[in-house]
N, C-alpha and C positions, 0 to 999 in steps of 0.2 A: 561512447559508443554502444550501442543496446544491438539486441539479435533478440528473434523471438523462438518459440522451441515447441515439441510437442510429443506426445505420448508420456513419457516419465522424464523424459530428458531437462535440464532447465533451461528455465524461461528467457529470463532477461539478465543482461550482464550486462558491465558500466566500466568502462575503461578511466574511472577514474580511483586510480588506483590506491593512491591516497589516502583517502578517507573508504573503501572497499576492505582494506589491508589485504589486496591482490600481490602477486607477483609480475614477471614482465609480460606482457601483452601478451605472447605467444603462450606461455603457460597457462595462460586464463582464455586463449582462444577457445571458445564455445560454437561447434558445430549449429546450426538452424533447419527446420528443413524447408525445402520449395516448397510450399504447400498442395499443387497441382500435380504434382507428380509423388510427391508424400519421399521423395530423398533427398536425406540430408547432403549440406554442400556448404562452402567456409562462407562468412558476413558480404565479404568485397565483393563474390564471384554472385551473389542472388540479390542483395540489398543495397550495393552503395557503400558508401565509406560511411557512412549517418548510420548502419545497420540495422533501420527498418525503410519500410517499402514508403514513397514518396507518397505524403499524407494531404496533400494540398488540398484536392477536390474531398476527398473521404474525410478530410479532416470536418470539412462542413458540411458535412452531412450525418457525421456521429454528433456536432455540434446539435440538430434538428432534431434528434433521434429522441423516440419517447425513454417514460422510465425502463429503469434496468429490469433484469429478468428476475429466475428465479434461485434458490441457491446455488453459490455454486459448486456444481459439480464436477469437478476431477479437468478428466480427460474428453466426457463426456458433453461438456454444455459450460457457461459461464456467465456472469453477471453475481452482481453482488443481490443477497437476501431480500433486503428493503426496498419496497418500490422507491428507489430517488430518480427525480427527473436531472436536467443535465443543471449545474451551479458550480460558480465558479467564488462567491465569494459566505466563508462562512461565521458565523459568530455566535459566543456562547462560552461559558465560561474552560478551563483550562488545568489537566491534571497535570502537575509535574511529575517528573520520577527523574535521573538521576544519568551517572554514565550506566552503559554495559548490561543495562537492562535483559538478560537473555530468556529463548522462548519461554523457557522452563518457568520463568516468571509470569510470563503473558498468557501462559495457558499449563498448567500443568501435566505430567502426561497421562494422567489416571483418567483425563477427561479425554482421550482422543480415541476411544470406542465410541466417541459421540460422531454419527454419521453428518457433516453438512448438508447433502440433499437432503437429507429428511428434513422440513420443515420447522416441528417441532424440538429433535435434536439442533438446529443450525441457533434458534430460539435459546436455546438453553445453555450452547456454548457460552452464547454472552452473557450471560451470567456468572461466569469464571474466569472472565475476563481481567487479567491482572491479580488474580487469584495466589498466585505465587511471591508476591511481593510481603517482605518480613515487615510483620504490623508494627516491628519496634522501629522505622523508619518510615513505614508510611500507617500511620494509623487510619486516617480517612480512606476509604475500599474506594474504590473506583466505581465500583458496581455495589450498593447497598445491598445487605443480607435479604435475601428473599426478592429480591428486584429483578430481573432481565433487562435490564437497560440504562447505562452510567446518564445520569447526572453534566457528563463530560464531552460533550464532544470534539475537544479540540486534547489531542494527547502532546505534550510537550518533556523533549529529554532532553541528552547530554550525548556522550560521543558512544556509537558502537550499539545502538539500538534494534534489540531484535538479533541479539549473537546466539551463537548455539546449534540448535539442531535444525533441519530443514522444514521443520515440519509446517505445513498450509496451513494449521489450526492456527496459526499465531495474529497473521495477519484477518484470518474472517472470522475470530472470537471477537477482535477488538468494534471490527467492521457491525458484528451482530447487533452485540453492546451498545451500538449508534456513533461509535468514532469514525469519526468523517475524515480530521487529517491529523497526521503525525508529524509534529517539527520537532525535529534534534539536528542535533552538531553535524551529526553521522549515523551510516547506518549499515548493520551486517549488510553482506551482498544478497545472501539467501534472503533478506527476508525481503530489503526490496524487492527483487525481482517476484516475492512471492506475492506483496501489494499491487504489483502491474500484473502479474497473470491473473490474481484473482479478481482485480478492480473493488477489491472489498473499500480500500482510504487509499487516499493522496498523501508520503511517503514522501517530505518537503526540508531539503536542508537550508539550517538557518544559517547566514552571516555571524550572528551574533551569539553565543551563549546562550541561549533565552533560558535554561534549567539555572542560572544564576541568577536574571531577570523580574522572572514572573516566578510567581506562589500558587499553588491547586486554589482554585474559585474566582482569578481573577479574569477579568469577560477582555475576550479580546477580539478582531474581525477580520480574519486573513480573506487576503483578496489574490487568488494562483496568478489574476490576470495582470493588477499590478505586483506580483512580488513583494506583496508588503504584513505584515504583521500591524496592525495599531490597539494598543493598548485603549481601548474606554476611558479608563478613567484618567489618566492622563494626559493621552494624543498622542503617546512615544511612538514611533515607527523604528519598526528593525523589515530589514530584507530577507528575500528568501532567492536561493538559488533555483534558476528554472526548470522544471521540469523536464521542458523539451517535448523530443518527439515518442515519448512514452507516455504524454498528456492524452491524448485523442483515446490511445489502449486501458486508462482507467475510466475516461469519462464512459466508454464505452460499457465498462459492466466487466472487463475483463481481455482478455488473450481470442477468447474464444467469440465472443460476443462481435469484438474488432473484426477478425476475420470473416468474421460472416455480412457484418455491416461492408466492408471493403471488397467481397467478392473473393476473399482469399482461400474461402472454402464456403461449399454451400449454405444455406440460411434453412 
């Protein structure tokens, strides 16, 4: 179950309590705004059992949309920084990490002074993506020294990817570096929400533990429509869990772009 939020409130939540580490449903019940009146109400009252508006016709319009908008701008804008058209298939080398990769490892705190709404600083954030990983365990860096972008558009992780603080900079830094998809056995719920809210990348849960199956540099094809990950060298196919109704939000470039495109808020 997913919800939308505005202002400084949490953007999306999941009822996948086992994978997100949540407690009872009512303990993790997060209010969402009725955008037209800017009044917070409960998910069932405004959005029905799915937690998102009916995206039948809206989804079709989102799929026809052009490139995404400017760098993510918090509560005043939305969309990924790179001009990315609609895409469902991603092919490239993977960067493999293990369990419990936290947001300090994804983007260390000393770089949080960089402002994603400033294009030059948004690009600079990408150069520090996964900068906090220990070199003893990850001698190959995600972004080469002196570069702004990574050679790895797909990151593969284990359990609880993105745990730690709630910093939005984590998915933004990965997106700025050129990451399009993170494949993980499970995600920390706040990181998962921030991926959706910012529209920077697709957080896809895997059925298999791919961090044990793949090595950094191996080339795979991720097909979001088919829900598959195919290893180019061997042809071996792994399955993804569906993103469901949050996918059109990411397709649109984040929660604010989605709200504008679907008429939930003024364009």
